[in-house]
NUZA-348063 format. One record per residue (C-alpha): residue number from 1; x, y, z. Coordinates in nm, 3 decimals. Layout:
BEGIN
<rec seq="NUM" px="X" py="Y" pz="Z"/>
...
***
This chain:
BEGIN
<rec seq="1" px="-0.854" py="0.478" pz="-2.408"/>
<rec seq="2" px="-1.144" py="0.436" pz="-2.652"/>
<rec seq="3" px="-1.023" py="0.725" pz="-2.871"/>
<rec seq="4" px="-0.652" py="0.660" pz="-2.821"/>
<rec seq="5" px="-0.407" py="0.649" pz="-3.110"/>
<rec seq="6" px="-0.293" py="0.285" pz="-3.107"/>
<rec seq="7" px="0.031" py="0.350" pz="-3.294"/>
<rec seq="8" px="0.117" py="0.636" pz="-3.058"/>
<rec seq="9" px="0.052" py="0.412" pz="-2.757"/>
<rec seq="10" px="0.276" py="0.141" pz="-2.900"/>
<rec seq="11" px="0.554" py="0.390" pz="-2.961"/>
<rec seq="12" px="0.514" py="0.531" pz="-2.611"/>
<rec seq="13" px="0.525" py="0.186" pz="-2.456"/>
<rec seq="14" px="0.843" py="0.102" pz="-2.646"/>
<rec seq="15" px="1.011" py="0.425" pz="-2.533"/>
<rec seq="16" px="0.910" py="0.372" pz="-2.171"/>
<rec seq="17" px="0.989" py="0.000" pz="-2.159"/>
<rec seq="18" px="0.628" py="-0.057" pz="-2.052"/>
<rec seq="19" px="0.364" py="-0.313" pz="-2.144"/>
<rec seq="20" px="-0.013" py="-0.326" pz="-2.183"/>
<rec seq="21" px="-0.224" py="-0.571" pz="-1.983"/>
<rec seq="22" px="-0.591" py="-0.653" pz="-2.045"/>
<rec seq="23" px="-0.820" py="-0.880" pz="-1.840"/>
<rec seq="24" px="-0.673" py="-1.228" pz="-1.834"/>
<rec seq="25" px="-0.312" py="-1.107" pz="-1.867"/>
<rec seq="26" px="-0.072" py="-1.166" pz="-1.575"/>
<rec seq="27" px="-0.037" py="-0.793" pz="-1.500"/>
<rec seq="28" px="-0.413" py="-0.734" pz="-1.486"/>
<rec seq="29" px="-0.526" py="-0.793" pz="-1.128"/>
<rec seq="30" px="-0.848" py="-1.004" pz="-1.129"/>
<rec seq="31" px="-0.985" py="-0.791" pz="-0.846"/>
<rec seq="32" px="-1.007" py="-0.494" pz="-1.085"/>
<rec seq="33" px="-1.308" py="-0.667" pz="-1.237"/>
<rec seq="34" px="-1.491" py="-0.638" pz="-0.904"/>
<rec seq="35" px="-1.488" py="-0.259" pz="-0.936"/>
<rec seq="36" px="-1.798" py="-0.078" pz="-1.060"/>
<rec seq="37" px="-1.583" py="0.072" pz="-1.338"/>
<rec seq="38" px="-1.287" py="-0.159" pz="-1.401"/>
<rec seq="39" px="-1.011" py="-0.033" pz="-1.629"/>
<rec seq="40" px="-1.025" py="-0.158" pz="-1.988"/>
<rec seq="41" px="-0.653" py="-0.222" pz="-1.959"/>
<rec seq="42" px="-0.355" py="-0.112" pz="-1.751"/>
<rec seq="43" px="0.000" py="-0.011" pz="-1.836"/>
<rec seq="44" px="0.284" py="-0.164" pz="-1.637"/>
<rec seq="45" px="0.659" py="-0.125" pz="-1.586"/>
<rec seq="46" px="0.888" py="-0.343" pz="-1.377"/>
<rec seq="47" px="0.805" py="-0.669" pz="-1.202"/>
<rec seq="48" px="0.508" py="-0.872" pz="-1.325"/>
<rec seq="49" px="0.224" py="-0.863" pz="-1.073"/>
<rec seq="50" px="0.208" py="-1.196" pz="-0.891"/>
<rec seq="51" px="-0.153" py="-1.291" pz="-0.815"/>
<rec seq="52" px="-0.022" py="-1.495" pz="-0.522"/>
<rec seq="53" px="0.125" py="-1.190" pz="-0.345"/>
<rec seq="54" px="-0.016" py="-1.064" pz="-0.016"/>
<rec seq="55" px="-0.052" py="-0.690" pz="-0.069"/>
<rec seq="56" px="-0.146" py="-0.415" pz="0.178"/>
<rec seq="57" px="-0.209" py="-0.053" pz="0.080"/>
<rec seq="58" px="-0.056" py="0.219" pz="0.297"/>
<rec seq="59" px="-0.183" py="0.567" pz="0.213"/>
<rec seq="60" px="-0.212" py="0.906" pz="0.379"/>
<rec seq="61" px="-0.142" py="1.275" pz="0.381"/>
<rec seq="62" px="0.078" py="1.459" pz="0.133"/>
<rec seq="63" px="0.170" py="1.690" pz="0.422"/>
<rec seq="64" px="0.235" py="1.448" pz="0.707"/>
<rec seq="65" px="0.403" py="1.505" pz="1.039"/>
<rec seq="66" px="0.749" py="1.359" pz="1.097"/>
<rec seq="67" px="0.583" py="1.098" pz="1.319"/>
<rec seq="68" px="0.348" py="1.000" pz="1.037"/>
<rec seq="69" px="0.640" py="0.954" pz="0.798"/>
<rec seq="70" px="0.822" py="0.738" pz="1.055"/>
<rec seq="71" px="0.512" py="0.525" pz="1.121"/>
<rec seq="72" px="0.450" py="0.467" pz="0.748"/>
<rec seq="73" px="0.811" py="0.373" pz="0.682"/>
<rec seq="74" px="0.829" py="0.141" pz="0.984"/>
<rec seq="75" px="0.504" py="-0.029" pz="0.892"/>
<rec seq="76" px="0.624" py="-0.100" pz="0.541"/>
<rec seq="77" px="0.963" py="-0.223" pz="0.656"/>
<rec seq="78" px="0.778" py="-0.472" pz="0.874"/>
<rec seq="79" px="0.548" py="-0.572" pz="0.591"/>
<rec seq="80" px="0.840" py="-0.623" pz="0.355"/>
<rec seq="81" px="1.034" py="-0.835" pz="0.603"/>
<rec seq="82" px="0.729" py="-1.059" pz="0.633"/>
<rec seq="83" px="0.702" py="-1.093" pz="0.256"/>
<rec seq="84" px="0.404" py="-0.862" pz="0.214"/>
<rec seq="85" px="0.398" py="-0.620" pz="-0.080"/>
<rec seq="86" px="0.324" py="-0.252" pz="-0.008"/>
<rec seq="87" px="0.086" py="-0.070" pz="-0.244"/>
<rec seq="88" px="0.061" py="0.309" pz="-0.254"/>
<rec seq="89" px="0.016" py="0.599" pz="-0.491"/>
<rec seq="90" px="0.365" py="0.738" pz="-0.543"/>
<rec seq="91" px="0.273" py="1.081" pz="-0.405"/>
<rec seq="92" px="0.487" py="1.292" pz="-0.173"/>
<rec seq="93" px="0.437" py="1.241" pz="0.199"/>
<rec seq="94" px="0.300" py="0.915" pz="0.338"/>
<rec seq="95" px="0.296" py="0.740" pz="-0.002"/>
<rec seq="96" px="0.666" py="0.805" pz="-0.060"/>
<rec seq="97" px="0.754" py="0.703" pz="0.296"/>
<rec seq="98" px="0.563" py="0.376" pz="0.250"/>
<rec seq="99" px="0.743" py="0.292" pz="-0.075"/>
<rec seq="100" px="1.084" py="0.382" pz="0.070"/>
<rec seq="101" px="1.024" py="0.179" pz="0.385"/>
<rec seq="102" px="0.965" py="-0.135" pz="0.179"/>
<rec seq="103" px="1.256" py="-0.068" pz="-0.055"/>
<rec seq="104" px="1.501" py="0.003" pz="0.227"/>
<rec seq="105" px="1.483" py="-0.358" pz="0.346"/>
<rec seq="106" px="1.479" py="-0.514" pz="0.000"/>
<rec seq="107" px="1.101" py="-0.546" pz="-0.018"/>
<rec seq="108" px="0.863" py="-0.521" pz="-0.310"/>
<rec seq="109" px="0.629" py="-0.227" pz="-0.359"/>
<rec seq="110" px="0.370" py="-0.125" pz="-0.619"/>
<rec seq="111" px="0.305" py="0.240" pz="-0.713"/>
<rec seq="112" px="-0.024" py="0.319" pz="-0.886"/>
<rec seq="113" px="0.017" py="0.641" pz="-1.084"/>
<rec seq="114" px="-0.233" py="0.915" pz="-1.157"/>
<rec seq="115" px="-0.056" py="0.999" pz="-1.483"/>
<rec seq="116" px="0.071" py="0.816" pz="-1.790"/>
<rec seq="117" px="0.297" py="0.521" pz="-1.721"/>
<rec seq="118" px="0.592" py="0.724" pz="-1.855"/>
<rec seq="119" px="0.516" py="1.047" pz="-1.667"/>
<rec seq="120" px="0.701" py="1.091" pz="-1.337"/>
<rec seq="121" px="0.461" py="1.282" pz="-1.114"/>
<rec seq="122" px="0.555" py="1.438" pz="-0.886"/>
<rec seq="123" px="0.886" py="1.503" pz="-1.057"/>
<rec seq="124" px="1.069" py="1.504" pz="-0.725"/>
<rec seq="125" px="0.990" py="1.133" pz="-0.691"/>
<rec seq="126" px="1.156" py="1.039" pz="-1.021"/>
<rec seq="127" px="1.443" py="0.860" pz="-0.844"/>
<rec seq="128" px="1.193" py="0.679" pz="-0.621"/>
<rec seq="129" px="0.999" py="0.558" pz="-0.926"/>
<rec seq="130" px="1.322" py="0.423" pz="-1.074"/>
<rec seq="131" px="1.391" py="0.231" pz="-0.752"/>
<rec seq="132" px="1.036" py="0.093" pz="-0.751"/>
<rec seq="133" px="1.060" py="-0.019" pz="-1.114"/>
<rec seq="134" px="1.391" py="-0.196" pz="-1.049"/>
<rec seq="135" px="1.241" py="-0.438" pz="-0.793"/>
<rec seq="136" px="0.867" py="-0.375" pz="-0.791"/>
<rec seq="137" px="0.594" py="-0.245" pz="-1.018"/>
<rec seq="138" px="0.468" py="0.084" pz="-1.160"/>
<rec seq="139" px="0.107" py="0.068" pz="-1.281"/>
<rec seq="140" px="-0.131" py="0.313" pz="-1.446"/>
<rec seq="141" px="-0.456" py="0.295" pz="-1.638"/>
<rec seq="142" px="-0.344" py="0.598" pz="-1.841"/>
<rec seq="143" px="-0.149" py="0.560" pz="-2.167"/>
<rec seq="144" px="0.198" py="0.705" pz="-2.221"/>
<rec seq="145" px="0.214" py="1.083" pz="-2.232"/>
<rec seq="146" px="-0.101" py="1.140" pz="-2.022"/>
<rec seq="147" px="-0.038" py="1.436" pz="-1.789"/>
<rec seq="148" px="-0.122" py="1.428" pz="-1.421"/>
<rec seq="149" px="-0.449" py="1.612" pz="-1.361"/>
<rec seq="150" px="-0.654" py="1.642" pz="-1.039"/>
<rec seq="151" px="-0.945" py="1.428" pz="-1.158"/>
<rec seq="152" px="-0.719" py="1.133" pz="-1.235"/>
<rec seq="153" px="-0.610" py="1.076" pz="-0.874"/>
<rec seq="154" px="-0.948" py="0.982" pz="-0.723"/>
<rec seq="155" px="-0.991" py="0.737" pz="-1.013"/>
<rec seq="156" px="-0.650" py="0.580" pz="-0.952"/>
<rec seq="157" px="-0.733" py="0.528" pz="-0.583"/>
<rec seq="158" px="-0.985" py="0.255" pz="-0.667"/>
<rec seq="159" px="-0.701" py="0.055" pz="-0.824"/>
<rec seq="160" px="-0.490" py="0.091" pz="-0.508"/>
<rec seq="161" px="-0.776" py="-0.058" pz="-0.307"/>
<rec seq="162" px="-0.847" py="-0.338" pz="-0.554"/>
<rec seq="163" px="-0.482" py="-0.448" pz="-0.555"/>
<rec seq="164" px="-0.479" py="-0.493" pz="-0.177"/>
<rec seq="165" px="-0.617" py="-0.721" pz="0.091"/>
<rec seq="166" px="-0.650" py="-0.427" pz="0.330"/>
<rec seq="167" px="-0.585" py="-0.052" pz="0.354"/>
<rec seq="168" px="-0.391" py="0.128" pz="0.627"/>
<rec seq="169" px="-0.452" py="0.503" pz="0.658"/>
<rec seq="170" px="-0.174" py="0.710" pz="0.814"/>
<rec seq="171" px="-0.272" py="1.072" pz="0.886"/>
<rec seq="172" px="-0.543" py="1.086" pz="0.621"/>
<rec seq="173" px="-0.762" py="1.396" pz="0.609"/>
<rec seq="174" px="-1.141" py="1.360" pz="0.627"/>
<rec seq="175" px="-1.186" py="1.492" pz="0.272"/>
<rec seq="176" px="-0.897" py="1.358" pz="0.068"/>
<rec seq="177" px="-0.786" py="1.097" pz="-0.180"/>
<rec seq="178" px="-0.702" py="0.878" pz="0.117"/>
<rec seq="179" px="-1.067" py="0.878" pz="0.220"/>
<rec seq="180" px="-1.165" py="0.779" pz="-0.136"/>
<rec seq="181" px="-0.923" py="0.484" pz="-0.124"/>
<rec seq="182" px="-1.073" py="0.374" pz="0.208"/>
<rec seq="183" px="-1.428" py="0.400" pz="0.069"/>
<rec seq="184" px="-1.337" py="0.184" pz="-0.230"/>
<rec seq="185" px="-1.181" py="-0.069" pz="0.008"/>
<rec seq="186" px="-1.504" py="-0.086" pz="0.209"/>
<rec seq="187" px="-1.704" py="-0.133" pz="-0.111"/>
<rec seq="188" px="-1.479" py="-0.429" pz="-0.193"/>
<rec seq="189" px="-1.524" py="-0.580" pz="0.152"/>
<rec seq="190" px="-1.165" py="-0.511" pz="0.261"/>
<rec seq="191" px="-1.038" py="-0.415" pz="0.606"/>
<rec seq="192" px="-0.951" py="-0.048" pz="0.662"/>
<rec seq="193" px="-0.738" py="0.047" pz="0.960"/>
<rec seq="194" px="-0.712" py="0.380" pz="1.135"/>
<rec seq="195" px="-0.693" py="0.514" pz="1.488"/>
<rec seq="196" px="-1.046" py="0.456" pz="1.612"/>
<rec seq="197" px="-1.092" py="0.469" pz="1.993"/>
<rec seq="198" px="-1.224" py="0.122" pz="2.075"/>
<rec seq="199" px="-1.142" py="-0.175" pz="2.293"/>
<rec seq="200" px="-0.917" py="-0.461" pz="2.190"/>
<rec seq="201" px="-1.048" py="-0.746" pz="1.979"/>
<rec seq="202" px="-0.956" py="-1.099" pz="2.093"/>
<rec seq="203" px="-0.688" py="-1.116" pz="1.822"/>
<rec seq="204" px="-0.544" py="-0.778" pz="1.922"/>
<rec seq="205" px="-0.534" py="-0.881" pz="2.287"/>
<rec seq="206" px="-0.358" py="-1.206" pz="2.201"/>
<rec seq="207" px="-0.098" py="-1.032" pz="1.984"/>
<rec seq="208" px="-0.037" py="-0.758" pz="2.240"/>
<rec seq="209" px="0.003" py="-1.009" pz="2.522"/>
<rec seq="210" px="0.258" py="-1.207" pz="2.318"/>
<rec seq="211" px="0.492" py="-0.907" pz="2.282"/>
<rec seq="212" px="0.703" py="-0.974" pz="2.590"/>
<rec seq="213" px="1.000" py="-0.826" pz="2.405"/>
<rec seq="214" px="1.082" py="-0.685" pz="2.062"/>
<rec seq="215" px="0.969" py="-0.951" pz="1.813"/>
<rec seq="216" px="0.947" py="-1.016" pz="1.441"/>
<rec seq="217" px="0.596" py="-1.062" pz="1.300"/>
<rec seq="218" px="0.677" py="-1.426" pz="1.224"/>
<rec seq="219" px="0.766" py="-1.486" pz="1.590"/>
<rec seq="220" px="0.442" py="-1.322" pz="1.703"/>
<rec seq="221" px="0.251" py="-1.543" pz="1.461"/>
<rec seq="222" px="0.422" py="-1.853" pz="1.601"/>
<rec seq="223" px="0.343" py="-1.748" pz="1.959"/>
<rec seq="224" px="-0.024" py="-1.673" pz="1.891"/>
<rec seq="225" px="-0.111" py="-1.928" pz="1.625"/>
<rec seq="226" px="-0.242" py="-1.649" pz="1.403"/>
<rec seq="227" px="-0.123" py="-1.665" pz="1.038"/>
<rec seq="228" px="0.156" py="-1.420" pz="0.952"/>
<rec seq="229" px="-0.051" py="-1.198" pz="0.714"/>
<rec seq="230" px="-0.328" py="-1.167" pz="0.976"/>
<rec seq="231" px="-0.071" py="-1.102" pz="1.249"/>
<rec seq="232" px="0.072" py="-0.817" pz="1.041"/>
<rec seq="233" px="-0.272" py="-0.671" pz="0.994"/>
<rec seq="234" px="-0.328" py="-0.672" pz="1.371"/>
<rec seq="235" px="0.017" py="-0.527" pz="1.442"/>
<rec seq="236" px="-0.046" py="-0.246" pz="1.194"/>
<rec seq="237" px="-0.377" py="-0.163" pz="1.361"/>
<rec seq="238" px="-0.211" py="-0.165" pz="1.706"/>
<rec seq="239" px="0.072" py="0.058" pz="1.585"/>
<rec seq="240" px="-0.167" py="0.314" pz="1.440"/>
<rec seq="241" px="-0.341" py="0.325" pz="1.778"/>
<rec seq="242" px="-0.008" py="0.381" pz="1.952"/>
<rec seq="243" px="-0.008" py="0.047" pz="2.138"/>
<rec seq="244" px="0.295" py="-0.101" pz="1.962"/>
<rec seq="245" px="0.577" py="0.045" pz="1.761"/>
<rec seq="246" px="0.781" py="-0.099" pz="1.479"/>
<rec seq="247" px="1.159" py="-0.070" pz="1.493"/>
<rec seq="248" px="1.371" py="-0.225" pz="1.219"/>
<rec seq="249" px="1.104" py="-0.473" pz="1.122"/>
<rec seq="250" px="1.039" py="-0.582" pz="1.482"/>
<rec seq="251" px="0.746" py="-0.479" pz="1.699"/>
<rec seq="252" px="0.733" py="-0.395" pz="2.068"/>
<rec seq="253" px="0.473" py="-0.264" pz="2.312"/>
<rec seq="254" px="0.458" py="0.104" pz="2.403"/>
<rec seq="255" px="0.390" py="0.244" pz="2.750"/>
<rec seq="256" px="0.037" py="0.323" pz="2.632"/>
<rec seq="257" px="-0.022" py="-0.050" pz="2.582"/>
<rec seq="258" px="0.017" py="-0.137" pz="2.952"/>
<rec seq="259" px="-0.334" py="-0.027" pz="3.045"/>
<rec seq="260" px="-0.483" py="-0.185" pz="2.733"/>
<rec seq="261" px="-0.371" py="-0.541" pz="2.802"/>
<rec seq="262" px="-0.634" py="-0.794" pz="2.904"/>
<rec seq="263" px="-0.649" py="-0.809" pz="3.281"/>
<rec seq="264" px="-0.455" py="-0.485" pz="3.330"/>
***
């Protein structure tokens, strides 16, 4: 950015229908400034970022199993139906499934790119990026025309974490960009959810016990007295552990959950 050609950036922004946001602008997330190396500015297309949004990042493998794709899509359908915005990186695999899950039920999603704001990478997701821009947001710290290169993706992952109140990892490899996103989330004091083998927390036990039938997150929240965003966070953690499953925005217990219920 420091050595960028300002006139070229302006021309690129005009061609792409994009805009530049610096600290203090609506599209510049205040949480970026909590990063050790916050972006000088970001480039944005689509919906203006609403600082009042509840956002959850869903990230994972570029080579997921079919089950992983289904879990990511179901999670994000549930998030969207509860009014929570999905954040991911626009990559193939889990990222794309997360974005599509939110979009399929009319939800909002944010894709953080590892290339210039006008560069569709991977090219196979061009149609997906167009869908995201129509109702959600595309964001990049790289000016128009910047190609996708391997070193840019770890850097972009810190923005995914900063945009979110928590990070859900679906089939993330030990050494991967997903792990980098999770590490940034921990540095920011955010919750990171995966499939760790542990007992139920009081909140998880309460949510699991309330699922007498297939229920919407809002109904679970009403039954437990736990706020909807926190209920969603718990449901996501339980689904990753295989104790509940999301179907069409509703959640229900799995057979595995029977032995995990308090008093079982």
